[in-house]
DOMI-343845 format. One record per residue (C-alpha): residue number from 0; x, y, z. Coordinates in Angstrom, 3 decimals, decimal comma. Layout:
<sites>
@n=NUM | X=X | Y=Y | Z=Z
...
</sites>
This chain:
<sites>
@n=0 | X=8,694 | Y=14,323 | Z=4,223
@n=1 | X=9,360 | Y=10,837 | Z=6,926
@n=2 | X=8,813 | Y=8,049 | Z=4,542
@n=3 | X=8,775 | Y=4,845 | Z=5,281
@n=4 | X=12,642 | Y=3,890 | Z=3,538
@n=5 | X=13,598 | Y=6,988 | Z=6,352
@n=6 | X=11,588 | Y=5,275 | Z=8,886
@n=7 | X=13,459 | Y=1,557 | Z=7,984
@n=8 | X=17,337 | Y=3,295 | Z=7,809
@n=9 | X=16,412 | Y=4,617 | Z=11,262
@n=10 | X=15,627 | Y=1,494 | Z=12,743
@n=11 | X=18,706 | Y=-0,382 | Z=11,066
@n=12 | X=20,338 | Y=2,270 | Z=13,180
@n=13 | X=18,847 | Y=1,533 | Z=16,338
@n=14 | X=20,110 | Y=-2,378 | Z=15,531
@n=15 | X=16,983 | Y=-4,041 | Z=14,998
@n=16 | X=16,391 | Y=-8,034 | Z=14,167
@n=17 | X=13,199 | Y=-10,026 | Z=12,869
@n=18 | X=10,869 | Y=-12,050 | Z=15,166
@n=19 | X=8,299 | Y=-14,622 | Z=13,350
@n=20 | X=5,690 | Y=-14,878 | Z=14,844
@n=21 | X=3,040 | Y=-16,979 | Z=12,218
@n=22 | X=0,872 | Y=-19,645 | Z=13,813
@n=23 | X=1,118 | Y=-22,895 | Z=12,101
@n=24 | X=-1,387 | Y=-23,738 | Z=9,296
@n=25 | X=-3,990 | Y=-26,799 | Z=10,757
@n=26 | X=-5,635 | Y=-29,350 | Z=8,389
@n=27 | X=-8,864 | Y=-27,161 | Z=9,160
@n=28 | X=-7,538 | Y=-23,865 | Z=7,629
@n=29 | X=-6,852 | Y=-22,651 | Z=4,330
@n=30 | X=-4,447 | Y=-24,638 | Z=2,393
@n=31 | X=-1,219 | Y=-24,207 | Z=1,812
@n=32 | X=-1,148 | Y=-25,674 | Z=-1,568
@n=33 | X=-4,167 | Y=-23,289 | Z=-2,526
@n=34 | X=-2,015 | Y=-20,371 | Z=-1,357
@n=35 | X=1,294 | Y=-21,103 | Z=-2,964
@n=36 | X=-0,943 | Y=-20,979 | Z=-6,518
@n=37 | X=-2,877 | Y=-18,307 | Z=-5,270
@n=38 | X=-1,609 | Y=-14,726 | Z=-6,836
@n=39 | X=-0,904 | Y=-12,863 | Z=-3,229
@n=40 | X=-1,055 | Y=-9,004 | Z=-3,923
@n=41 | X=0,216 | Y=-6,070 | Z=-1,492
@n=42 | X=-1,406 | Y=-2,970 | Z=-2,853
@n=43 | X=0,695 | Y=-0,634 | Z=-1,129
@n=44 | X=4,092 | Y=-1,712 | Z=1,009
@n=45 | X=7,561 | Y=-2,297 | Z=0,862
@n=46 | X=10,173 | Y=-5,341 | Z=0,312
@n=47 | X=12,890 | Y=-3,048 | Z=2,256
@n=48 | X=13,555 | Y=-4,480 | Z=5,409
@n=49 | X=15,669 | Y=-3,128 | Z=9,014
@n=50 | X=18,879 | Y=-4,259 | Z=7,143
@n=51 | X=18,020 | Y=-2,030 | Z=3,590
@n=52 | X=21,067 | Y=0,374 | Z=2,580
@n=53 | X=23,234 | Y=-1,640 | Z=4,152
@n=54 | X=24,967 | Y=-3,688 | Z=1,768
@n=55 | X=25,458 | Y=-1,821 | Z=-1,463
@n=56 | X=21,585 | Y=-1,866 | Z=-2,349
@n=57 | X=18,195 | Y=-1,175 | Z=-1,249
@n=58 | X=17,687 | Y=-4,708 | Z=-0,245
@n=59 | X=19,689 | Y=-6,860 | Z=2,171
@n=60 | X=20,488 | Y=-10,564 | Z=1,961
@n=61 | X=17,399 | Y=-10,895 | Z=4,750
@n=62 | X=14,790 | Y=-8,940 | Z=2,625
@n=63 | X=15,717 | Y=-11,252 | Z=-0,135
@n=64 | X=15,280 | Y=-14,226 | Z=1,653
@n=65 | X=12,037 | Y=-12,808 | Z=3,490
@n=66 | X=10,765 | Y=-12,149 | Z=-0,059
@n=67 | X=10,923 | Y=-15,072 | Z=-0,889
@n=68 | X=9,651 | Y=-16,783 | Z=1,875
@n=69 | X=6,160 | Y=-14,686 | Z=1,941
@n=70 | X=4,738 | Y=-15,935 | Z=-1,026
@n=71 | X=3,777 | Y=-12,210 | Z=-2,480
@n=72 | X=3,298 | Y=-12,053 | Z=-6,162
@n=73 | X=3,540 | Y=-8,311 | Z=-6,544
@n=74 | X=4,120 | Y=-5,124 | Z=-4,506
@n=75 | X=3,006 | Y=-1,511 | Z=-4,681
@n=76 | X=6,248 | Y=0,397 | Z=-3,909
@n=77 | X=6,261 | Y=3,868 | Z=-3,401
@n=78 | X=8,746 | Y=5,549 | Z=-5,521
@n=79 | X=7,809 | Y=9,071 | Z=-5,498
@n=80 | X=8,114 | Y=11,722 | Z=-3,192
@n=81 | X=5,416 | Y=13,224 | Z=-1,416
@n=82 | X=4,731 | Y=16,767 | Z=0,388
@n=83 | X=5,195 | Y=19,917 | Z=-0,826
@n=84 | X=8,472 | Y=20,754 | Z=-0,308
@n=85 | X=11,747 | Y=21,378 | Z=-2,757
@n=86 | X=13,651 | Y=18,347 | Z=-4,661
@n=87 | X=10,159 | Y=16,428 | Z=-5,211
@n=88 | X=11,289 | Y=15,863 | Z=-8,825
@n=89 | X=14,529 | Y=15,360 | Z=-8,370
@n=90 | X=14,121 | Y=12,729 | Z=-5,525
@n=91 | X=11,353 | Y=10,806 | Z=-7,327
@n=92 | X=13,648 | Y=10,149 | Z=-10,711
@n=93 | X=16,374 | Y=9,404 | Z=-8,307
@n=94 | X=14,055 | Y=6,782 | Z=-6,337
@n=95 | X=12,862 | Y=5,412 | Z=-9,384
@n=96 | X=16,885 | Y=5,198 | Z=-10,677
@n=97 | X=16,732 | Y=3,254 | Z=-6,705
@n=98 | X=14,708 | Y=0,594 | Z=-8,099
@n=99 | X=15,510 | Y=-0,090 | Z=-11,663
@n=100 | X=18,781 | Y=-0,429 | Z=-9,957
@n=101 | X=17,688 | Y=-3,360 | Z=-7,436
@n=102 | X=15,893 | Y=-5,169 | Z=-10,741
@n=103 | X=18,509 | Y=-5,126 | Z=-12,625
@n=104 | X=20,987 | Y=-6,566 | Z=-9,513
@n=105 | X=18,252 | Y=-9,223 | Z=-8,398
@n=106 | X=16,589 | Y=-10,419 | Z=-11,729
@n=107 | X=16,178 | Y=-13,266 | Z=-10,375
@n=108 | X=13,537 | Y=-12,294 | Z=-7,607
@n=109 | X=12,415 | Y=-9,013 | Z=-8,967
@n=110 | X=10,719 | Y=-8,109 | Z=-11,656
@n=111 | X=9,492 | Y=-4,790 | Z=-12,756
@n=112 | X=5,647 | Y=-4,314 | Z=-13,209
@n=113 | X=4,458 | Y=-2,788 | Z=-16,514
@n=114 | X=1,222 | Y=-4,627 | Z=-17,523
@n=115 | X=-0,535 | Y=-7,460 | Z=-15,714
@n=116 | X=0,676 | Y=-10,174 | Z=-17,875
@n=117 | X=3,667 | Y=-8,801 | Z=-15,610
@n=118 | X=1,343 | Y=-9,915 | Z=-12,195
@n=119 | X=1,134 | Y=-13,953 | Z=-13,713
@n=120 | X=5,139 | Y=-13,484 | Z=-15,106
@n=121 | X=5,791 | Y=-13,027 | Z=-11,722
@n=122 | X=4,245 | Y=-15,586 | Z=-10,298
@n=123 | X=4,979 | Y=-18,302 | Z=-12,322
@n=124 | X=9,329 | Y=-17,225 | Z=-11,922
@n=125 | X=8,714 | Y=-16,704 | Z=-8,702
@n=126 | X=9,711 | Y=-13,253 | Z=-8,327
@n=127 | X=8,146 | Y=-10,741 | Z=-6,650
@n=128 | X=6,547 | Y=-7,578 | Z=-9,304
@n=129 | X=7,436 | Y=-4,416 | Z=-8,348
@n=130 | X=4,669 | Y=-1,993 | Z=-9,377
@n=131 | X=6,021 | Y=1,421 | Z=-9,353
@n=132 | X=3,663 | Y=4,275 | Z=-7,723
@n=133 | X=3,102 | Y=7,586 | Z=-6,212
@n=134 | X=1,601 | Y=8,649 | Z=-2,985
@n=135 | X=1,487 | Y=11,849 | Z=-4,112
@n=136 | X=1,081 | Y=14,341 | Z=-6,959
@n=137 | X=2,688 | Y=16,857 | Z=-5,803
@n=138 | X=5,926 | Y=15,689 | Z=-8,172
@n=139 | X=4,170 | Y=17,163 | Z=-10,773
@n=140 | X=4,805 | Y=20,701 | Z=-10,105
@n=141 | X=1,751 | Y=21,544 | Z=-11,749
@n=142 | X=2,687 | Y=20,135 | Z=-15,144
@n=143 | X=0,423 | Y=17,489 | Z=-16,170
@n=144 | X=2,127 | Y=16,299 | Z=-19,304
@n=145 | X=5,482 | Y=14,983 | Z=-16,148
@n=146 | X=2,174 | Y=12,063 | Z=-16,088
@n=147 | X=3,618 | Y=11,057 | Z=-19,942
@n=148 | X=7,294 | Y=10,945 | Z=-18,543
@n=149 | X=6,549 | Y=8,856 | Z=-15,875
@n=150 | X=4,562 | Y=6,380 | Z=-17,281
@n=151 | X=7,161 | Y=6,047 | Z=-19,398
@n=152 | X=9,649 | Y=5,389 | Z=-16,601
@n=153 | X=7,461 | Y=2,891 | Z=-15,384
@n=154 | X=5,355 | Y=4,493 | Z=-13,051
@n=155 | X=1,851 | Y=3,138 | Z=-12,808
@n=156 | X=0,319 | Y=3,962 | Z=-9,555
@n=157 | X=-0,662 | Y=7,261 | Z=-9,276
@n=158 | X=-1,953 | Y=8,800 | Z=-5,728
@n=159 | X=-3,560 | Y=12,040 | Z=-5,869
@n=160 | X=-2,750 | Y=13,402 | Z=-2,152
@n=161 | X=-0,734 | Y=12,946 | Z=1,075
@n=162 | X=-2,584 | Y=14,456 | Z=4,202
@n=163 | X=-2,014 | Y=17,710 | Z=3,197
@n=164 | X=-3,513 | Y=20,099 | Z=0,349
@n=165 | X=-1,432 | Y=19,789 | Z=-2,901
@n=166 | X=-2,302 | Y=21,508 | Z=-6,391
@n=167 | X=-4,676 | Y=18,903 | Z=-7,305
@n=168 | X=-6,811 | Y=19,189 | Z=-4,203
@n=169 | X=-7,383 | Y=18,344 | Z=-0,615
@n=170 | X=-6,033 | Y=15,552 | Z=1,440
@n=171 | X=-7,683 | Y=13,681 | Z=4,201
@n=172 | X=-6,368 | Y=16,157 | Z=7,494
@n=173 | X=-7,785 | Y=19,540 | Z=5,511
@n=174 | X=-10,345 | Y=20,517 | Z=7,388
@n=175 | X=-11,401 | Y=22,969 | Z=4,375
@n=176 | X=-12,409 | Y=19,538 | Z=2,448
@n=177 | X=-12,530 | Y=21,641 | Z=-0,839
@n=178 | X=-12,484 | Y=17,813 | Z=-3,104
@n=179 | X=-10,018 | Y=18,276 | Z=-6,543
@n=180 | X=-8,759 | Y=21,232 | Z=-8,496
@n=181 | X=-9,797 | Y=22,487 | Z=-11,643
@n=182 | X=-6,150 | Y=21,079 | Z=-12,062
@n=183 | X=-6,670 | Y=18,220 | Z=-10,643
@n=184 | X=-9,296 | Y=17,021 | Z=-12,754
@n=185 | X=-7,095 | Y=17,105 | Z=-15,857
@n=186 | X=-4,586 | Y=15,431 | Z=-13,490
@n=187 | X=-7,701 | Y=12,724 | Z=-13,215
@n=188 | X=-8,048 | Y=12,936 | Z=-16,717
@n=189 | X=-4,689 | Y=12,112 | Z=-17,782
@n=190 | X=-3,845 | Y=9,513 | Z=-15,432
@n=191 | X=-7,221 | Y=7,244 | Z=-17,298
@n=192 | X=-5,906 | Y=8,577 | Z=-20,855
@n=193 | X=-2,175 | Y=7,221 | Z=-20,006
@n=194 | X=-3,782 | Y=4,197 | Z=-18,451
@n=195 | X=-2,579 | Y=4,725 | Z=-14,908
@n=196 | X=-4,147 | Y=3,128 | Z=-11,710
@n=197 | X=-5,639 | Y=6,094 | Z=-9,865
@n=198 | X=-5,329 | Y=5,744 | Z=-5,964
@n=199 | X=-7,893 | Y=8,236 | Z=-3,775
@n=200 | X=-5,724 | Y=6,837 | Z=-0,813
@n=201 | X=-4,865 | Y=9,428 | Z=2,185
@n=202 | X=-7,206 | Y=12,299 | Z=0,154
@n=203 | X=-10,212 | Y=13,581 | Z=1,921
@n=204 | X=-13,950 | Y=12,421 | Z=1,675
@n=205 | X=-15,096 | Y=14,797 | Z=-1,174
@n=206 | X=-11,505 | Y=14,657 | Z=-2,930
@n=207 | X=-12,599 | Y=11,079 | Z=-2,764
@n=208 | X=-15,861 | Y=11,279 | Z=-4,270
@n=209 | X=-14,874 | Y=13,761 | Z=-6,892
@n=210 | X=-12,093 | Y=11,474 | Z=-8,118
@n=211 | X=-14,593 | Y=8,745 | Z=-8,386
@n=212 | X=-16,593 | Y=10,756 | Z=-10,331
@n=213 | X=-14,411 | Y=12,012 | Z=-12,756
@n=214 | X=-12,622 | Y=9,166 | Z=-13,798
@n=215 | X=-13,495 | Y=7,205 | Z=-16,470
@n=216 | X=-11,587 | Y=3,906 | Z=-15,790
@n=217 | X=-11,626 | Y=2,116 | Z=-12,251
@n=218 | X=-9,944 | Y=3,055 | Z=-9,080
@n=219 | X=-8,510 | Y=2,496 | Z=-6,561
@n=220 | X=-8,075 | Y=3,132 | Z=-2,563
@n=221 | X=-4,997 | Y=1,188 | Z=-1,941
@n=222 | X=-4,607 | Y=1,048 | Z=1,773
@n=223 | X=-7,367 | Y=2,209 | Z=3,973
@n=224 | X=-9,916 | Y=1,319 | Z=7,268
@n=225 | X=-13,912 | Y=1,983 | Z=7,158
@n=226 | X=-14,636 | Y=4,997 | Z=8,806
@n=227 | X=-17,951 | Y=3,305 | Z=9,554
@n=228 | X=-16,271 | Y=1,481 | Z=12,525
@n=229 | X=-13,508 | Y=3,838 | Z=12,837
@n=230 | X=-13,982 | Y=7,286 | Z=12,389
@n=231 | X=-10,703 | Y=9,113 | Z=11,847
@n=232 | X=-9,508 | Y=10,951 | Z=8,411
@n=233 | X=-7,355 | Y=8,254 | Z=7,320
@n=234 | X=-10,166 | Y=5,677 | Z=7,007
@n=235 | X=-13,230 | Y=6,086 | Z=4,229
@n=236 | X=-16,938 | Y=6,503 | Z=4,418
@n=237 | X=-19,245 | Y=3,804 | Z=3,362
@n=238 | X=-20,543 | Y=5,748 | Z=0,441
@n=239 | X=-17,263 | Y=6,577 | Z=-1,203
@n=240 | X=-16,148 | Y=2,924 | Z=-0,569
@n=241 | X=-19,781 | Y=1,706 | Z=-2,254
@n=242 | X=-18,957 | Y=4,272 | Z=-4,735
@n=243 | X=-15,599 | Y=2,800 | Z=-6,078
@n=244 | X=-16,954 | Y=-0,713 | Z=-6,044
@n=245 | X=-19,736 | Y=0,697 | Z=-7,977
@n=246 | X=-17,191 | Y=1,802 | Z=-10,862
@n=247 | X=-15,125 | Y=-1,333 | Z=-10,521
@n=248 | X=-12,712 | Y=-0,016 | Z=-8,178
@n=249 | X=-11,257 | Y=-1,839 | Z=-5,474
@n=250 | X=-10,040 | Y=-1,103 | Z=-2,045
@n=251 | X=-7,054 | Y=-2,394 | Z=0,319
@n=252 | X=-7,512 | Y=-2,140 | Z=3,818
@n=253 | X=-4,061 | Y=-1,824 | Z=5,446
@n=254 | X=-2,627 | Y=-2,714 | Z=8,809
@n=255 | X=-2,663 | Y=0,511 | Z=10,378
@n=256 | X=-3,250 | Y=1,591 | Z=13,586
@n=257 | X=-6,256 | Y=3,323 | Z=12,250
@n=258 | X=-8,218 | Y=-0,116 | Z=12,608
@n=259 | X=-9,195 | Y=0,942 | Z=16,314
@n=260 | X=-9,648 | Y=3,682 | Z=17,809
@n=261 | X=-6,525 | Y=3,577 | Z=20,023
@n=262 | X=-4,244 | Y=1,375 | Z=21,146
@n=263 | X=-2,718 | Y=-1,525 | Z=19,205
@n=264 | X=-4,564 | Y=-3,240 | Z=16,225
@n=265 | X=-4,415 | Y=-6,574 | Z=16,159
@n=266 | X=-5,815 | Y=-9,634 | Z=14,001
@n=267 | X=-9,682 | Y=-9,368 | Z=15,261
@n=268 | X=-9,820 | Y=-5,504 | Z=14,057
@n=269 | X=-7,698 | Y=-5,825 | Z=10,691
@n=270 | X=-10,504 | Y=-9,151 | Z=10,241
@n=271 | X=-13,815 | Y=-6,332 | Z=11,110
@n=272 | X=-12,692 | Y=-4,259 | Z=8,879
@n=273 | X=-12,202 | Y=-6,771 | Z=5,772
@n=274 | X=-15,707 | Y=-8,253 | Z=6,730
@n=275 | X=-17,132 | Y=-5,046 | Z=6,883
@n=276 | X=-15,860 | Y=-3,505 | Z=3,339
@n=277 | X=-16,971 | Y=-6,833 | Z=2,088
@n=278 | X=-20,638 | Y=-6,362 | Z=3,013
@n=279 | X=-20,378 | Y=-2,974 | Z=1,395
@n=280 | X=-18,384 | Y=-3,218 | Z=-1,522
@n=281 | X=-18,835 | Y=-6,892 | Z=-2,160
@n=282 | X=-16,036 | Y=-9,570 | Z=-2,020
@n=283 | X=-14,989 | Y=-8,256 | Z=-5,131
@n=284 | X=-13,739 | Y=-5,457 | Z=-4,589
@n=285 | X=-11,612 | Y=-5,598 | Z=-1,338
@n=286 | X=-8,049 | Y=-6,338 | Z=-0,845
@n=287 | X=-4,925 | Y=-5,395 | Z=0,504
@n=288 | X=-2,366 | Y=-2,574 | Z=1,210
@n=289 | X=-0,655 | Y=-3,405 | Z=4,520
@n=290 | X=1,341 | Y=0,082 | Z=3,986
@n=291 | X=4,155 | Y=-2,216 | Z=5,701
@n=292 | X=6,803 | Y=-4,053 | Z=4,989
@n=293 | X=7,198 | Y=-7,985 | Z=4,610
@n=294 | X=10,085 | Y=-8,675 | Z=6,412
@n=295 | X=9,129 | Y=-8,583 | Z=10,247
@n=296 | X=10,199 | Y=-6,596 | Z=13,036
@n=297 | X=11,630 | Y=-6,949 | Z=16,312
@n=298 | X=9,276 | Y=-5,573 | Z=18,932
@n=299 | X=11,552 | Y=-4,774 | Z=21,218
@n=300 | X=12,813 | Y=-0,962 | Z=23,416
@n=301 | X=14,751 | Y=-0,062 | Z=20,460
@n=302 | X=12,053 | Y=0,126 | Z=17,396
@n=303 | X=9,512 | Y=1,202 | Z=20,501
@n=304 | X=12,142 | Y=4,617 | Z=20,351
@n=305 | X=12,296 | Y=4,299 | Z=16,808
@n=306 | X=8,693 | Y=4,274 | Z=16,391
@n=307 | X=8,834 | Y=7,303 | Z=19,088
@n=308 | X=10,839 | Y=9,721 | Z=17,195
@n=309 | X=9,392 | Y=9,066 | Z=13,785
@n=310 | X=5,842 | Y=10,082 | Z=14,942
@n=311 | X=7,399 | Y=13,021 | Z=16,813
@n=312 | X=8,696 | Y=13,668 | Z=13,366
@n=313 | X=5,075 | Y=13,774 | Z=11,335
@n=314 | X=3,765 | Y=15,676 | Z=14,394
@n=315 | X=6,451 | Y=18,508 | Z=13,618
@n=316 | X=5,760 | Y=18,133 | Z=9,935
@n=317 | X=1,824 | Y=18,311 | Z=10,875
@n=318 | X=1,321 | Y=15,175 | Z=8,524
@n=319 | X=0,456 | Y=12,872 | Z=11,183
@n=320 | X=-2,886 | Y=11,507 | Z=10,854
@n=321 | X=-5,314 | Y=11,394 | Z=13,887
@n=322 | X=-4,708 | Y=7,747 | Z=14,689
@n=323 | X=-1,136 | Y=7,728 | Z=14,545
@n=324 | X=0,888 | Y=7,216 | Z=18,393
@n=325 | X=4,035 | Y=7,586 | Z=19,621
@n=326 | X=3,430 | Y=3,973 | Z=21,223
@n=327 | X=1,694 | Y=2,170 | Z=18,463
@n=328 | X=3,594 | Y=0,874 | Z=16,012
@n=329 | X=2,608 | Y=1,010 | Z=12,336
@n=330 | X=1,729 | Y=-2,928 | Z=11,685
@n=331 | X=-0,776 | Y=-5,859 | Z=13,492
@n=332 | X=1,833 | Y=-7,925 | Z=16,049
@n=333 | X=0,038 | Y=-11,257 | Z=14,699
@n=334 | X=1,144 | Y=-10,732 | Z=11,058
@n=335 | X=4,516 | Y=-9,389 | Z=12,072
@n=336 | X=6,118 | Y=-11,912 | Z=9,225
@n=337 | X=6,546 | Y=-13,054 | Z=5,755
@n=338 | X=3,960 | Y=-15,338 | Z=5,894
@n=339 | X=1,320 | Y=-12,923 | Z=7,386
@n=340 | X=-0,969 | Y=-13,449 | Z=4,098
@n=341 | X=-1,126 | Y=-17,230 | Z=4,703
@n=342 | X=-1,630 | Y=-16,579 | Z=8,495
@n=343 | X=-4,318 | Y=-13,865 | Z=7,471
@n=344 | X=-6,076 | Y=-16,616 | Z=4,975
@n=345 | X=-5,728 | Y=-19,161 | Z=7,581
@n=346 | X=-7,813 | Y=-17,341 | Z=10,498
@n=347 | X=-10,232 | Y=-15,720 | Z=7,484
@n=348 | X=-11,040 | Y=-19,687 | Z=6,638
@n=349 | X=-11,355 | Y=-20,385 | Z=10,272
@n=350 | X=-14,329 | Y=-17,567 | Z=10,305
@n=351 | X=-16,101 | Y=-19,370 | Z=7,526
@n=352 | X=-14,560 | Y=-17,607 | Z=5,068
@n=353 | X=-14,268 | Y=-19,510 | Z=1,271
@n=354 | X=-11,494 | Y=-20,326 | Z=-0,769
@n=355 | X=-12,659 | Y=-18,496 | Z=-3,404
@n=356 | X=-13,765 | Y=-15,587 | Z=-1,365
@n=357 | X=-10,412 | Y=-15,269 | Z=0,458
@n=358 | X=-8,536 | Y=-15,714 | Z=-2,938
@n=359 | X=-10,041 | Y=-12,779 | Z=-4,325
@n=360 | X=-8,393 | Y=-11,030 | Z=-1,354
@n=361 | X=-5,386 | Y=-11,674 | Z=-1,205
@n=362 | X=-4,838 | Y=-10,494 | Z=-4,951
@n=363 | X=-7,302 | Y=-11,700 | Z=-7,580
@n=364 | X=-9,264 | Y=-8,798 | Z=-7,134
@n=365 | X=-6,374 | Y=-6,313 | Z=-7,717
@n=366 | X=-5,055 | Y=-8,457 | Z=-10,669
@n=367 | X=-8,072 | Y=-8,415 | Z=-12,570
@n=368 | X=-8,876 | Y=-4,356 | Z=-11,600
@n=369 | X=-4,575 | Y=-4,206 | Z=-13,029
@n=370 | X=-5,605 | Y=-6,174 | Z=-15,994
@n=371 | X=-9,020 | Y=-3,593 | Z=-16,714
@n=372 | X=-6,319 | Y=-0,519 | Z=-16,416
@n=373 | X=-3,653 | Y=-1,710 | Z=-17,935
@n=374 | X=-3,840 | Y=-4,170 | Z=-20,165
@n=375 | X=-1,975 | Y=-6,802 | Z=-21,005
</sites>
């Protein structure tokens, strides 16, 4: 699997830098004081940047500086390996250990999130809460009992599939769309029993529907878009978005190419998906899951080459989804900066969104979901 960490390491080798493109807030925009007080949650992302792994740890000095500048309270980081290849269990144990070491190394900047109360602790202490999550359940290797072990290691979010089929069910690229398997239903039941958050991102339409129906706790689709607007497999149909909301769940809208039919997504594409999701789910059931990094990226020829190579590797592995492209970056240039959520809040305010609704989208909805599922 070509994951975000490998992509960032390749970018580092290309000697990439960070650029800031955020727009200054005006008096008519979202209050910077209100943003500073808000709970801000990225339901799928990474604190890694282009310099990551360059100084004896995952996070460089620049990445740590960007974390503090961002105002992000907590982020769901992927610690689990994905795909159907060998060594997934070992790679996942190492991924968890790597982030535990980073938290120990930077205890003044980072906090491991185990309960909903830790989100507030992160906010009040000015640290970034790291929520350990999986983007695939293949790491279970057919053993439901491994979920209990991973829960003990601090994992709090479990996504069932990553694009392709696994033992649990079908991902969004499987043409048969077979939904959850019998084993998959056992996994969902154990996720609920342990108080883990079920994530249905990357799943096929039927797997999403089956997962929602089988769950007895609220769930998430942590990073997705609206299929009614752009009909690609990584986006979610209105019927599943509505079913998710009806069970108390939250859908996170990503900053990805799937927000438009072709070409580079822009701020207006993201806002269009946010507004559609709110219309379908209600403003209490929509949030943000960027599927990106906190730091910005210098969009130059070197990065364009990294993107081409990244896409080609995914294409050859059969995991590149329709909507991905060699010449389309996995970000929104308008929000290519650690303060992206401030800028987005300002843009939403200018469109007439109330401050209360903006705060829900920024993180209050996910904070409520975490409390419903994890307690604390």
